[in-house]
SEVOPA-800611 format. One record per residue: residue number from 1; chain; y negated, z negated, x negated of N, C-alpha, C, CB in turn. Coordinates in Angstrom, 1 decimal. Atoms other than C-alpha are relative to their C-alpha. Glycine has a CB too. Layout:
BEGIN
{seq=NUM, mol=A, n.Y=Y, n.Z=Z, n.X=X, ca.Y=Y, ca.Z=Z, ca.X=X, c.Y=Y, c.Z=Z, c.X=X, cb.Y=Y, cb.Z=Z, cb.X=X}
...
***
This chain:
BEGIN
{seq=1, mol=A, n.Y=1.1, n.Z=0.1, n.X=0.9, ca.Y=16.2, ca.Z=11.7, ca.X=9.6, c.Y=-1.2, c.Z=-0.7, c.X=0.8, cb.Y=-0.5, cb.Z=1.3, cb.X=-0.6}
{seq=2, mol=A, n.Y=1.1, n.Z=0.7, n.X=-0.7, ca.Y=13.3, ca.Z=9.3, ca.X=10.4, c.Y=-1.2, c.Z=0.8, c.X=0.0, cb.Y=-0.3, cb.Z=-1.3, cb.X=-0.8}
{seq=3, mol=A, n.Y=1.3, n.Z=-0.7, n.X=-0.1, ca.Y=10.0, ca.Z=10.6, ca.X=11.6, c.Y=-0.9, c.Z=-0.5, c.X=-1.1, cb.Y=-0.6, cb.Z=-0.3, cb.X=1.4}
{seq=4, mol=A, n.Y=1.0, n.Z=0.3, n.X=1.1, ca.Y=7.4, ca.Z=10.8, ca.X=8.8, c.Y=-1.3, c.Z=-0.4, c.X=0.7, cb.Y=-0.2, cb.Z=1.2, cb.X=-0.9}
{seq=5, mol=A, n.Y=1.3, n.Z=0.5, n.X=-0.5, ca.Y=4.3, ca.Z=8.8, ca.X=9.5, c.Y=-1.1, c.Z=0.9, c.X=-0.6, cb.Y=-0.3, cb.Z=-1.5, cb.X=-0.3}
{seq=6, mol=A, n.Y=1.1, n.Z=-0.8, n.X=0.5, ca.Y=1.1, ca.Z=10.8, ca.X=9.3, c.Y=-1.2, c.Z=-1.0, c.X=0.0, cb.Y=-0.3, cb.Z=1.2, cb.X=0.9}
{seq=7, mol=A, n.Y=1.1, n.Z=1.0, n.X=0.2, ca.Y=-1.7, ca.Z=8.6, ca.X=7.9, c.Y=-1.3, c.Z=0.7, c.X=-0.5, cb.Y=0.4, cb.Z=-1.1, cb.X=-0.9}
{seq=8, mol=A, n.Y=1.3, n.Z=-0.7, n.X=0.5, ca.Y=-5.4, ca.Z=9.6, ca.X=7.3, c.Y=-0.2, c.Z=-0.3, c.X=-1.5, cb.Y=-1.2, cb.Z=-0.5, cb.X=0.8}
{seq=9, mol=A, n.Y=0.2, n.Z=0.1, n.X=1.4, ca.Y=-6.5, ca.Z=10.1, ca.X=3.8, c.Y=-0.7, c.Z=-1.3, c.X=-0.4, cb.Y=-0.9, cb.Z=1.2, cb.X=-0.5}
{seq=10, mol=A, n.Y=0.8, n.Z=1.2, n.X=0.3, ca.Y=-8.9, ca.Z=7.1, ca.X=4.0, c.Y=0.9, c.Z=-1.2, c.X=-0.1, cb.Y=-1.0, cb.Z=-0.2, cb.X=1.0}
{seq=11, mol=A, n.Y=-0.9, n.Z=1.2, n.X=0.0, ca.Y=-5.8, ca.Z=4.8, ca.X=4.4, c.Y=0.5, c.Z=-0.2, c.X=-1.5, cb.Y=1.2, cb.Z=0.3, cb.X=0.8}
{seq=12, mol=A, n.Y=-0.4, n.Z=0.1, n.X=1.4, ca.Y=-5.2, ca.Z=5.5, ca.X=0.6, c.Y=-1.1, c.Z=-0.1, c.X=-0.9, cb.Y=0.9, cb.Z=1.1, cb.X=-0.3}
{seq=13, mol=A, n.Y=1.2, n.Z=0.1, n.X=0.9, ca.Y=-8.7, ca.Z=5.0, ca.X=-0.7, c.Y=-0.1, c.Z=-1.4, c.X=-0.5, cb.Y=-1.3, cb.Z=0.4, cb.X=0.8}
{seq=14, mol=A, n.Y=0.2, n.Z=1.4, n.X=0.5, ca.Y=-9.8, ca.Z=2.0, ca.X=-2.8, c.Y=-0.6, c.Z=-0.9, c.X=1.1, cb.Y=-1.0, cb.Z=0.1, cb.X=-1.2}
{seq=15, mol=A, n.Y=0.4, n.Z=1.0, n.X=-1.0, ca.Y=-10.3, ca.Z=-1.1, ca.X=-0.6, c.Y=0.5, c.Z=0.2, c.X=1.4, cb.Y=-1.5, cb.Z=-0.1, cb.X=0.1}
{seq=16, mol=A, n.Y=-0.6, n.Z=-0.2, n.X=-1.3, ca.Y=-8.3, ca.Z=0.3, ca.X=2.3, c.Y=0.9, c.Z=-1.2, c.X=0.3, cb.Y=0.8, cb.Z=1.4, cb.X=0.0}
{seq=17, mol=A, n.Y=-0.8, n.Z=1.1, n.X=-0.3, ca.Y=-6.7, ca.Z=-2.6, ca.X=4.1, c.Y=1.4, c.Z=0.4, c.X=0.5, cb.Y=-0.7, cb.Z=-0.9, cb.X=1.1}
{seq=18, mol=A, n.Y=-1.4, n.Z=-0.2, n.X=-0.5, ca.Y=-2.9, ca.Z=-2.9, ca.X=4.7, c.Y=0.5, c.Z=-1.4, c.X=0.3, cb.Y=0.8, cb.Z=0.7, cb.X=-1.1}
{seq=19, mol=A, n.Y=-0.6, n.Z=1.3, n.X=-0.3, ca.Y=-0.8, ca.Z=-5.6, ca.X=6.3, c.Y=1.5, c.Z=0.2, c.X=-0.1, cb.Y=-0.3, cb.Z=-0.4, cb.X=1.5}
{seq=20, mol=A, n.Y=-1.4, n.Z=0.0, n.X=0.1, ca.Y=2.8, ca.Z=-6.3, ca.X=5.4, c.Y=0.6, c.Z=-0.8, c.X=1.2, cb.Y=0.5, cb.Z=-0.7, cb.X=-1.3}
{seq=21, mol=A, n.Y=-0.5, n.Z=0.7, n.X=-1.2, ca.Y=4.9, ca.Z=-7.2, ca.X=8.5, c.Y=0.7, c.Z=-1.3, c.X=-0.4, cb.Y=0.9, cb.Z=0.9, cb.X=0.8}
{seq=22, mol=A, n.Y=-0.6, n.Z=1.2, n.X=0.6, ca.Y=6.8, ca.Z=-9.7, ca.X=6.3, c.Y=-0.7, c.Z=-0.3, c.X=-1.3, cb.Y=1.6, cb.Z=0.3, cb.X=-0.2}
{seq=23, mol=A, n.Y=0.7, n.Z=0.3, n.X=1.2, ca.Y=5.2, ca.Z=-11.6, ca.X=3.5, c.Y=0.6, c.Z=0.6, c.X=-1.3, cb.Y=-0.1, cb.Z=-1.5, cb.X=-0.1}
{seq=24, mol=A, n.Y=-0.3, n.Z=-0.6, n.X=1.3, ca.Y=5.2, ca.Z=-9.9, ca.X=0.1, c.Y=-0.6, c.Z=-0.9, c.X=-1.0, cb.Y=-0.4, cb.Z=1.5, cb.X=-0.1}
{seq=25, mol=A, n.Y=0.4, n.Z=1.0, n.X=1.0, ca.Y=4.9, ca.Z=-12.4, ca.X=-2.8, c.Y=-0.9, c.Z=-1.1, c.X=0.7, cb.Y=-0.8, cb.Z=0.8, cb.X=-1.1}
{seq=26, mol=A, n.Y=0.7, n.Z=1.1, n.X=-0.7, ca.Y=3.7, ca.Z=-15.0, ca.X=-0.2, c.Y=-1.2, c.Z=0.4, c.X=0.8, cb.Y=-0.4, cb.Z=-1.0, cb.X=-1.0}
{seq=27, mol=A, n.Y=1.2, n.Z=-0.4, n.X=-0.8, ca.Y=0.9, ca.Z=-12.9, ca.X=1.4, c.Y=0.3, c.Z=1.2, c.X=0.9, cb.Y=-1.1, cb.Z=0.4, cb.X=-1.0}
{seq=28, mol=A, n.Y=-0.2, n.Z=-1.1, n.X=-0.9, ca.Y=0.6, ca.Z=-10.4, ca.X=4.2, c.Y=-1.1, c.Z=1.0, c.X=-0.1, cb.Y=0.1, cb.Z=-0.5, cb.X=1.5}
{seq=29, mol=A, n.Y=1.2, n.Z=-0.9, n.X=0.0, ca.Y=-2.9, ca.Z=-9.0, ca.X=3.8, c.Y=-0.3, c.Z=0.5, c.X=-1.4, cb.Y=-1.2, cb.Z=-0.7, cb.X=0.6}
{seq=30, mol=A, n.Y=0.3, n.Z=-0.7, n.X=1.3, ca.Y=-3.5, ca.Z=-6.5, ca.X=1.0, c.Y=-1.0, c.Z=1.0, c.X=0.1, cb.Y=1.3, cb.Z=0.6, cb.X=-0.6}
{seq=31, mol=A, n.Y=0.9, n.Z=-1.2, n.X=0.0, ca.Y=-6.0, ca.Z=-3.9, ca.X=0.0, c.Y=0.4, c.Z=0.8, c.X=-1.3, cb.Y=-1.5, cb.Z=-0.4, cb.X=-0.1}
{seq=32, mol=A, n.Y=-0.3, n.Z=-0.9, n.X=1.2, ca.Y=-5.7, ca.Z=-0.9, ca.X=-2.4, c.Y=-1.0, c.Z=-0.3, c.X=-1.0, cb.Y=0.1, cb.Z=1.5, cb.X=0.5}
{seq=33, mol=A, n.Y=0.9, n.Z=0.4, n.X=1.1, ca.Y=-7.2, ca.Z=-2.0, ca.X=-5.7, c.Y=-0.1, c.Z=1.2, c.X=-1.0, cb.Y=0.5, cb.Z=-1.2, cb.X=-0.7}
{seq=34, mol=A, n.Y=0.0, n.Z=-1.1, n.X=1.0, ca.Y=-6.4, ca.Z=1.2, ca.X=-7.7, c.Y=0.9, c.Z=1.1, c.X=0.4, cb.Y=0.3, cb.Z=-0.5, cb.X=-1.4}
{seq=35, mol=A, n.Y=-0.9, n.Z=-1.2, n.X=-0.3, ca.Y=-4.8, ca.Z=4.6, ca.X=-7.6, c.Y=0.3, c.Z=0.7, c.X=-1.3, cb.Y=-0.6, cb.Z=0.9, cb.X=1.0}
{seq=36, mol=A, n.Y=-0.4, n.Z=-0.9, n.X=1.1, ca.Y=-3.0, ca.Z=6.9, ca.X=-10.1, c.Y=0.5, c.Z=1.3, c.X=0.7, cb.Y=1.1, cb.Z=-0.7, cb.X=-0.9}
{seq=37, mol=A, n.Y=-0.5, n.Z=-1.2, n.X=-0.5, ca.Y=-2.6, ca.Z=10.5, ca.X=-9.3, c.Y=1.4, c.Z=0.3, c.X=-0.6, cb.Y=-0.9, cb.Z=1.2, cb.X=-0.4}
{seq=38, mol=A, n.Y=-1.3, n.Z=-0.3, n.X=0.4, ca.Y=0.9, ca.Z=12.0, ca.X=-9.7, c.Y=0.1, c.Z=0.4, c.X=-1.4, cb.Y=0.6, cb.Z=1.1, cb.X=0.9}
{seq=39, mol=A, n.Y=-0.1, n.Z=-0.5, n.X=1.3, ca.Y=0.1, ca.Z=13.7, ca.X=-12.9, c.Y=-0.2, c.Z=-1.1, c.X=-1.1, cb.Y=-1.1, cb.Z=1.0, cb.X=-0.2}
{seq=40, mol=A, n.Y=0.2, n.Z=1.0, n.X=1.0, ca.Y=-0.8, ca.Z=10.4, ca.X=-14.7, c.Y=1.0, c.Z=-1.2, c.X=0.1, cb.Y=-1.4, cb.Z=-0.6, cb.X=0.2}
{seq=41, mol=A, n.Y=-1.0, n.Z=1.1, n.X=-0.2, ca.Y=2.0, ca.Z=8.1, ca.X=-13.4, c.Y=1.3, c.Z=0.3, c.X=-0.7, cb.Y=0.2, cb.Z=-0.4, cb.X=1.5}
{seq=42, mol=A, n.Y=-1.3, n.Z=-0.2, n.X=0.7, ca.Y=5.3, ca.Z=7.6, ca.X=-15.3, c.Y=1.0, c.Z=0.6, c.X=1.0, cb.Y=0.5, cb.Z=-1.3, cb.X=-0.5}
{seq=43, mol=A, n.Y=-1.0, n.Z=-0.5, n.X=-1.0, ca.Y=7.3, ca.Z=8.4, ca.X=-12.1, c.Y=-0.3, c.Z=1.4, c.X=0.5, cb.Y=0.1, cb.Z=-1.0, cb.X=1.2}
{seq=44, mol=A, n.Y=0.4, n.Z=-1.3, n.X=-0.5, ca.Y=5.5, ca.Z=11.6, ca.X=-11.4, c.Y=-0.4, c.Z=0.0, c.X=1.5, cb.Y=1.2, cb.Z=0.9, cb.X=-0.1}
{seq=45, mol=A, n.Y=0.5, n.Z=0.1, n.X=-1.4, ca.Y=4.4, ca.Z=10.3, ca.X=-8.0, c.Y=-1.4, c.Z=-0.6, c.X=0.1, cb.Y=1.0, cb.Z=-0.8, cb.X=0.9}
{seq=46, mol=A, n.Y=1.3, n.Z=0.7, n.X=-0.2, ca.Y=1.0, ca.Z=9.2, ca.X=-6.7, c.Y=0.3, c.Z=-1.4, c.X=0.3, cb.Y=-0.8, cb.Z=0.7, cb.X=1.2}
{seq=47, mol=A, n.Y=-0.3, n.Z=1.4, n.X=-0.1, ca.Y=0.8, ca.Z=5.5, ca.X=-7.0, c.Y=-1.3, c.Z=-0.7, c.X=0.5, cb.Y=0.4, cb.Z=-0.6, cb.X=-1.4}
{seq=48, mol=A, n.Y=1.1, n.Z=0.8, n.X=-0.4, ca.Y=-1.4, ca.Z=2.8, ca.X=-5.4, c.Y=0.3, c.Z=-1.5, c.X=-0.5, cb.Y=-0.2, cb.Z=0.0, cb.X=1.6}
{seq=49, mol=A, n.Y=-0.1, n.Z=1.4, n.X=0.4, ca.Y=-2.1, ca.Z=-0.7, ca.X=-6.7, c.Y=-0.4, c.Z=-0.9, c.X=1.2, cb.Y=-0.8, cb.Z=-0.3, cb.X=-1.3}
{seq=50, mol=A, n.Y=0.2, n.Z=0.9, n.X=-1.1, ca.Y=-1.8, ca.Z=-3.3, ca.X=-4.0, c.Y=-0.5, c.Z=-1.4, c.X=-0.5, cb.Y=1.2, cb.Z=-0.1, cb.X=1.0}
{seq=51, mol=A, n.Y=0.5, n.Z=1.3, n.X=0.4, ca.Y=-3.8, ca.Z=-6.6, ca.X=-4.3, c.Y=-0.1, c.Z=-0.9, c.X=1.2, cb.Y=-1.4, cb.Z=0.2, cb.X=-0.8}
{seq=52, mol=A, n.Y=0.1, n.Z=0.9, n.X=-1.1, ca.Y=-3.5, ca.Z=-9.6, ca.X=-2.1, c.Y=-1.5, c.Z=-0.4, c.X=0.3, cb.Y=0.8, cb.Z=-1.3, cb.X=-0.2}
{seq=53, mol=A, n.Y=1.4, n.Z=0.3, n.X=-0.3, ca.Y=-6.8, ca.Z=-10.3, ca.X=-0.3, c.Y=-0.3, c.Z=-1.5, c.X=-0.4, cb.Y=-0.3, cb.Z=0.2, cb.X=1.5}
{seq=54, mol=A, n.Y=0.3, n.Z=1.4, n.X=0.2, ca.Y=-6.5, ca.Z=-14.1, ca.X=-0.6, c.Y=0.3, c.Z=-0.5, c.X=-1.5, cb.Y=0.7, cb.Z=-0.8, cb.X=0.9}
{seq=55, mol=A, n.Y=-0.4, n.Z=0.4, n.X=1.3, ca.Y=-5.2, ca.Z=-14.2, ca.X=-4.2, c.Y=-0.1, c.Z=1.3, c.X=-0.9, cb.Y=1.4, cb.Z=-0.6, cb.X=-0.1}
{seq=56, mol=A, n.Y=0.2, n.Z=-1.2, n.X=0.8, ca.Y=-6.6, ca.Z=-11.5, ca.X=-6.6, c.Y=1.0, c.Z=0.2, c.X=-1.1, cb.Y=-1.4, cb.Z=0.0, cb.X=-0.5}
{seq=57, mol=A, n.Y=-1.0, n.Z=-0.1, n.X=1.1, ca.Y=-3.9, ca.Z=-12.3, ca.X=-9.2, c.Y=1.3, c.Z=0.6, c.X=0.5, cb.Y=0.3, cb.Z=-1.4, cb.X=-0.5}
{seq=58, mol=A, n.Y=-1.3, n.Z=-0.6, n.X=-0.5, ca.Y=-1.1, ca.Z=-11.0, ca.X=-6.9, c.Y=-0.3, c.Z=1.5, c.X=0.2, cb.Y=0.4, cb.Z=-0.6, cb.X=1.4}
{seq=59, mol=A, n.Y=0.1, n.Z=-1.4, n.X=0.0, ca.Y=-0.9, ca.Z=-7.3, ca.X=-7.7, c.Y=1.3, c.Z=0.7, c.X=-0.3, cb.Y=-1.1, cb.Z=0.5, cb.X=-1.0}
{seq=60, mol=A, n.Y=-1.2, n.Z=-0.8, n.X=0.3, ca.Y=1.8, ca.Z=-4.7, ca.X=-7.8, c.Y=-0.3, c.Z=1.5, c.X=0.3, cb.Y=1.2, cb.Z=-0.5, cb.X=0.7}
{seq=61, mol=A, n.Y=0.1, n.Z=-1.4, n.X=-0.2, ca.Y=2.1, ca.Z=-0.9, ca.X=-8.0, c.Y=1.1, c.Z=0.5, c.X=1.0, cb.Y=0.1, cb.Z=0.8, cb.X=-1.3}
{seq=62, mol=A, n.Y=-0.9, n.Z=-0.5, n.X=-1.0, ca.Y=3.8, ca.Z=1.0, ca.X=-5.2, c.Y=-0.3, c.Z=1.5, c.X=0.1, cb.Y=-0.1, cb.Z=-0.7, cb.X=1.4}
{seq=63, mol=A, n.Y=0.3, n.Z=-1.5, n.X=-0.2, ca.Y=4.3, ca.Z=4.8, ca.X=-4.8, c.Y=-0.5, c.Z=0.2, c.X=1.4, cb.Y=1.3, cb.Z=0.8, cb.X=-0.3}
{seq=64, mol=A, n.Y=0.6, n.Z=-0.3, n.X=-1.3, ca.Y=2.3, ca.Z=6.3, ca.X=-2.0, c.Y=1.1, c.Z=0.4, c.X=1.0, cb.Y=-1.0, cb.Z=1.2, cb.X=-0.2}
{seq=65, mol=A, n.Y=-1.1, n.Z=-0.4, n.X=-0.8, ca.Y=5.6, ca.Z=7.8, ca.X=-0.7, c.Y=0.7, c.Z=-1.2, c.X=0.6, cb.Y=0.9, cb.Z=0.9, cb.X=-0.8}
{seq=66, mol=A, n.Y=-0.7, n.Z=1.2, n.X=-0.4, ca.Y=7.2, ca.Z=4.4, ca.X=-0.5, c.Y=-0.9, c.Z=-0.8, c.X=1.1, cb.Y=0.3, cb.Z=-1.0, cb.X=-1.2}
{seq=67, mol=A, n.Y=0.9, n.Z=0.7, n.X=-0.9, ca.Y=4.1, ca.Z=2.9, ca.X=1.3, c.Y=0.1, c.Z=0.7, c.X=1.4, cb.Y=-1.4, cb.Z=0.0, cb.X=-0.5}
{seq=68, mol=A, n.Y=-0.1, n.Z=-0.8, n.X=-1.2, ca.Y=4.3, ca.Z=5.7, ca.X=3.9, c.Y=1.3, c.Z=-0.2, c.X=0.7, cb.Y=-0.3, cb.Z=1.5, cb.X=-0.2}
{seq=69, mol=A, n.Y=-1.3, n.Z=0.1, n.X=-0.5, ca.Y=8.0, ca.Z=5.5, ca.X=4.4, c.Y=0.4, c.Z=-1.4, c.X=0.5, cb.Y=1.1, cb.Z=0.5, cb.X=-1.0}
{seq=70, mol=A, n.Y=-0.4, n.Z=1.4, n.X=-0.3, ca.Y=8.3, ca.Z=1.7, ca.X=4.6, c.Y=-0.7, c.Z=-0.5, c.X=1.2, cb.Y=-0.3, cb.Z=-0.9, cb.X=-1.2}
{seq=71, mol=A, n.Y=0.6, n.Z=0.5, n.X=-1.2, ca.Y=7.8, ca.Z=0.5, ca.X=8.1, c.Y=-0.4, c.Z=-1.4, c.X=0.0, cb.Y=1.0, cb.Z=0.2, cb.X=1.2}
{seq=72, mol=A, n.Y=0.5, n.Z=1.4, n.X=0.2, ca.Y=7.1, ca.Z=-3.0, ca.X=6.8, c.Y=-1.5, c.Z=0.0, c.X=-0.4, cb.Y=0.8, cb.Z=-0.7, cb.X=-1.1}
{seq=73, mol=A, n.Y=1.5, n.Z=-0.1, n.X=0.2, ca.Y=3.5, ca.Z=-1.8, ca.X=6.0, c.Y=-0.7, c.Z=0.7, c.X=1.1, cb.Y=-0.2, cb.Z=0.7, cb.X=-1.4}
{seq=74, mol=A, n.Y=0.8, n.Z=-0.6, n.X=-1.1, ca.Y=0.9, ca.Z=-1.0, ca.X=8.6, c.Y=-1.5, c.Z=0.0, c.X=-0.5, cb.Y=0.1, cb.Z=-0.7, cb.X=1.3}
{seq=75, mol=A, n.Y=1.4, n.Z=-0.1, n.X=0.4, ca.Y=-2.7, ca.Z=0.1, ca.X=8.0, c.Y=-0.9, c.Z=-1.0, c.X=0.8, cb.Y=-0.6, cb.Z=1.5, cb.X=0.2}
{seq=76, mol=A, n.Y=0.9, n.Z=1.0, n.X=-0.6, ca.Y=-5.5, ca.Z=-2.3, ca.X=8.7, c.Y=0.5, c.Z=-1.4, c.X=-0.2, cb.Y=-0.2, cb.Z=0.3, cb.X=1.5}
{seq=77, mol=A, n.Y=-0.5, n.Z=1.4, n.X=0.0, ca.Y=-5.3, ca.Z=-6.1, ca.X=8.9, c.Y=0.3, c.Z=-0.4, c.X=1.4, cb.Y=-1.2, cb.Z=-0.9, cb.X=-0.6}
{seq=78, mol=A, n.Y=-0.5, n.Z=0.4, n.X=-1.3, ca.Y=-3.2, ca.Z=-7.3, ca.X=11.7, c.Y=0.5, c.Z=-1.5, c.X=0.0, cb.Y=1.2, cb.Z=0.9, cb.X=0.4}
{seq=79, mol=A, n.Y=-0.5, n.Z=1.4, n.X=-0.2, ca.Y=-2.3, ca.Z=-10.8, ca.X=13.1, c.Y=1.3, c.Z=-0.1, c.X=0.7, cb.Y=-1.0, cb.Z=-0.8, cb.X=0.7}
{seq=80, mol=A, n.Y=-1.3, n.Z=0.0, n.X=-0.8, ca.Y=0.9, ca.Z=-9.7, ca.X=14.9, c.Y=1.0, c.Z=-0.9, c.X=-0.6, cb.Y=0.5, cb.Z=1.4, cb.X=0.1}
***
């Protein structure tokens, strides 16, 4: 079983920066534009809306659990 990443609560607040290690929809730098608590989402999980920093039209919803588990996402904006 993979080690679970422990991230601070502020990593999931509105405007928190995230970097995709591989481009997602053509972009690497995203920020959290919105959140849905588990009780209000269809999947029953807490959700975050990711928005590309350079193109505000590029948005998608991702479960908080998927964001934590996916090693393709790192907190902050990185140039690696």
